[in-house]
N, C-alpha and C positions, 0 to 999 in steps of 0.2 A: 615411439612417440607417446603412446598411451601410458606406458610404464613411467616415463618422465613426468607426465602430468600428475599421475597418481602419487609419485614420490614427492613432487613439489607440494601437493595438497596435504599429504601426511606431515611434511616438515612444517607447513604453515599452521596446521592444527596443533602440533606439539609446541611450537613457539607460543601460541596463544595460551595453551594450558600451563606452560611452565613460566609464563611471564611473571616477573616480580610484582608488577602493579596488580595483576589479577589475584595473586596470592594475598597481597595486603588488603585488597578490597574484601575478599572472602573472610579474612581474619577479622577485619573491622565489623562486618555484619554478624559473624559468629560471636564475637566478644560482646557486641551490643545486645544480641539476643540473650546470651548468658547473663549479662548484667541485669537486663530487664526482668527476666524470669526470676532470678535470684532475689532481686529487690522486692518483687511482688510477693514472693513466698515469705520473705523476712518481715515485710510490713503486715502481711496477713496474720502471721504468728504473733507479732508484737501487739497489734490493735485488736485482734480477735473478731474482725468483721471485714466484709467485702462490700464496699459501697461505691466503688469507682475511684475513690481517692487514692487507694493503693496503686492502681494502674496509672493514674495521672502522674503522681509523684515519681513512680518508678520510670516511666517513659521519659519524663523531663530530665531526671538525673542520668539515666543511661545514655540518652542522646548527647547531653552536655559532656559527660565524662569521656565518652568514646570519641568525641571530636578531637581530643588530644592525641589520639593514636593514628590520625591520618595527617598527611602533609599539610603544611600551612596554606599553600596555594589552593588546596582542595576544600578547605574548611568552609569558606564562604558559600561555595556551591552546595555543599551538604546542608548548611544552615538554611539556605533558601528552600530546599526540599523539606527539611524538618519543619520550617515555618508553615509551608503549605499543608503539611499533615496536621499541624497543630490547629490551624483554622478549620480543617475538615473535622477534626475531633470535637472542637467547640460547637460546630454546627450540629453534628450528630447528638451531642449532649443536650443542646437546646431543644432539638426535636423530641428526644426521649423524655425530657421533663415536661414537654408541652408548652414551652415558652413561645415557640414559633410552630406554625402548622407545617407538616411534612408535605413537600411538593417535589416532584422530579425536576421541575424547572429550576428550583433553588439550587439543588445539587449541581446541575449542569452549569449554572452561572458561577457558583463558587469554584468549581473545577476549572472553568475557563479563566477566571480572574487569577487564580493561584498559579496555573501553568503559564499564564501571560506574564506573571512576575519573573518566572524562570527564563522565559524566552527574552523578555526585556533585558534582563541582566546579561544574557548571552550576547545580544547584539549591541547594546548600548554601553555596557560596562564589561568589556571582554576580559579585563584583568581579573575579574571576580570568578570567572568560569574556567575550569580546566580545559586544556586543548582537546581532550578526547570528547568532552560534551559539546564543544563548539563544532568539532568535526561531525558529530552525530546530527546536530541541528542543521548544519550545512547540507548533509545528505538528505534529511527529511524534507527540508524546505526548498531543495534544489536551487541554491543561489546561482544567479547568473554572473556574467563578467562585471557588469556595472556595479552590482551589489558587493562583489569582492573588492573592487577598487574603492568603493565608498566606505567600507567597514573601518579602515584605520582612521578615517576622518571623524567618525561619529563621536568618540569621546571628546575630541577637541571642540567640535561644534556644540556639544552639550555644555561643556565648561564655559565657552564664550557666551552661550545663551544665559547661563546662570549668573555670570558676572554682569552681563548687560541688564538683566532683570533686577539684580541687587543695586546697581547704580541708579536705575530709573525709579525703582520702587522704594 
C-alpha cells in the first residue's frame, strides 16, 4: 500500500517536471531575463552612463518582445502582471526622486489595487485569464457552489450593464 502511494507520488512529480507548459514558462522567464540583461549591458555600453533609463527601456522591450513567445491566450494575463509591475516601478521611481513621500501605506494600497486588477480580470473577464490561474484563484479564495454557478453569468451581466449604461447615458 505504501509502495503504491510513493509510486503514484513520484509519477505525479515527474509529470509536473516534464510538463510542456512548465518548460515553456521556464523558457519564457529565462529568455526574458537574458533579453533584459543583454539590453541593459548594450545600452550601458552605447550611452556610457547608468541613470535608470537603460533599465527602464530594457525592461519595457524585454517584456514586450517576450510576450510573443507565449501562447496568445496567456498574453493578456502576463500583460496585466507586467502592468502591475510597471506601476510599482513608477511608484518606486517617484519615491526615489522625492516626488512623493515614502510611506508603507502607499505601497500597500498600490499592491492591493494592482492585484485587485488581476483578480477582477480573473473573475469578471475569465477569457483573459489562463485556466491554470483561474484554478489557482479558486483554490486561494475557496469558491463555494453558488459562486461556481454564478461565474459563467458574470461576463454576460457585465456586457448587459455596459449596454444599458450606454443606452441611458
